N, C-alpha and C positions, 0 to 999 in steps of 0.2 A: 504494500500500500504506500502511496505517496503521502506527504505531510497533509495535504488537503483532504485526503480520504479518511484519516483517523478521526473518530468522534472526539469532541473536546475533552481533554484530560486523559486520554488513552494513547498509549504507544507501546508496541511490543517489537523490540529490535532483536536481531539474532545475537547469539552468544558471541562475545569477543574471544578471539584466540588467546589462550593463556600462555604462560611462560614455559620454557623447556623443562621437562621433568627433572633433569639433573640440577638445574638452578633452583627449582622449588625444594628439592631434597637438601641442597646445601643450606638453604635459609631456615630449615627446621631447627638448626642448632644456634641460630642467631637470636639473642634476647631482644625484646622490643626496646629496652632502654639503650642497648648498644646501637641498634639501627637508628634510633632517635638522636643519639649523640653524634652519629656520623652524618646526620641530615640537618645539623644546626640546632637541635633541641627546641625547635619552634613549631613542630607539627605534632599531630596525634589527636585522637578522640578525647573529649572531656566528659566526665560525669558518668561513664559506663562502668558497670560492675559485672564480675563473672558470676553466672548463675549455674555453672556446671559442677560445682562442688569440689572437684579435684583441681587444686591450684597448679598442679604440675602439668595439667593438660594444656597443650599449646595449639594455637591456630596458625595455619600457614597455607595459603592457597590463593588462586586468582579470584578477583571480585566478580560476582554476578549481582548487579545492582537492581534494586527495586525502589520505586517511589510510590507510596500509598497515601490515600486520604487518611488522616489520623483516625485510628480505631477501626480501620477496614483492612481485611487481608485477602480480598479476592485475587489481587495480582501476585500475592505470595504463593497461593496455590498454583497459579499458572506458571510461575517461575520454577516451582518444584517439578513441573512436568518437562522443563527445558534444561535443567542443570546437568552437568556431568560430574562423575565422582571427583571429589576433592575441591569442588568449587566452594567459595565462601559467599553466602547470601548476605549482602550488605543492604539494609533496609532503612530508607529515610521515612520515618513515621512522624516527622515534624516535632519530635520530642514529647508527644502527647502521652500522658500516663493514665488517662481516664478509662481506656479500654485496652486490653491485651490484644496484640496482633498475632502472637504465637503461643502455643502451649503444648501439652503432652501429645495431642493428635498430630500436630505439625511435626513435632520431634520424631514421631514414629515414621512418618513419611520421609523425613530428612535422613534417618538412619537407613531406610530401605534404599534410597538413591545414593547413599554413601557421600552425603554432603560433608564438606570439610569443616563447616562451622557456620554460625549465624551471628551477625552483628546488627543490633537494632537501636535506632534512636527512637525508642518507644518502649512499650511495656510488654511483659510476658506474664504467664500464669502457669499453674501446675508445677510449682517449684520443686516438689519432691521428685517428680519424674526428671526434671531438668538436672537436679543435683545428683543423679545417678552417674553422671560423667559420660564418657564416650564421645559425646558431641559438644564441642566448645560453644557456649552461648554467652554473649555479652549484650546487656541491655541497659537502658536508662532507668528502669524501675519495674515494678510489678503491681498487679491488681487482679482480683478475682473476676472482674467483669470481662466478658468475652467480646469478640469483634463482630462487626457486620461484614457482609460479603456483597457489597453493592458497587464498589469502585468509586471513582475512577482510579487510575494508577498507570505507571510506566515501568517498563522493563528494559534493562541495559541502556540506561541514560546516565549522564553525570549526576551524582547525588551529593548532598551534604549530610553527613551522619555524625551527629554530636560534635559539630565543628570541624570534622574531617572531610576534606574534599576527596571523593573517590570516583574514578573512571572505570567503566567496565574493563576487566582484564588486569587491573592493577594488582600488585602483590599485597595481600593483607596479612599482617602478623598480629597475633594476640597472645598474651600470657598474663601472669598474675599482676604485672605492672600496668597493663592497659592494651590499647589497640592502636596500630599505626598502619598507614598505607604508603606504598612505594610505587611510583609510576613504573609501568611495565618497561619502558625504554631506559629507565635509570637503574633497574635492579642489578644487571650484570656488573656495572661499574661500582655499585655500592658494596657488593659482596667482598672483594678484597680489602676494602677499607674497614669493613666490619670485622673481618678476621684479624687484621692487624691491630684493631682496637682491642679485641679480646686478648691478644698476645700481650699488649702493653698492660692491660689490667691484671693479667696473671703475674707479671713482674712486680707491679705495685702491691698486689695482694701478698706476695712472698715477703717483700720488705716490711710490710705492715705486721705480718705474723712474726717475723724475726726481730722487729724493733730496730731494723737497720736502715730505715728511711733517712735520707739526707734532709736535715732540718732547714737547710738553705732553700729548699724548694718553696717553702712557705714564708720564711723570713725575708726573702728577696721581694716577694709580693707585698709584704707588710711595710718594708722600707720604702717601696715605691708609693705607698699611701701616705708616707710622711712620718711613720713611727720610728723612733730613735733606737734601732736595734743594731 
């Protein structure tokens, strides 16, 4: 369909091609905090919490984006008919917490299609089921009130999710520290920087454990502020 043919508020675009499997596998060991450090510490979703119980459970996969009317999940069900295993459903629900847009039934479908995870700027419900782990779920909040299925909504369009700009096919990472998105075209260049950052942190951690860190590292910074050290 052309732009003129879509009803107002509706759009269903094809799935964006994801990253190479080898690149995705390499990013599974990259913490969100490290990726964020290497990207300037100025991006990342705000106000989301993990609802999957197991804080060791990590999210890593290509973004399959959905924009829904607050409190409505019609397009989420359509998206689950289109995703491929490992995709991460990134849902712009407008930050509305008055009605949950996913719960235990959506989780059951997500497990069947082997979804890589769900990130929602909106609410969830059926917390006991979500807390069983297996499927990473990050959301802005929760409520017992369920959704409508009336639309409108859009699939595979640019979305804003809890302050995080996400394009279809972007690399989405999530762990106990939060959620971040990496532009698909930037992921390959980010990986060696992140690995080098991890190596530097390992060296600092070792000196911290041994008490052998050079005090000049911080004294020089303090002197630059005018302290007489």
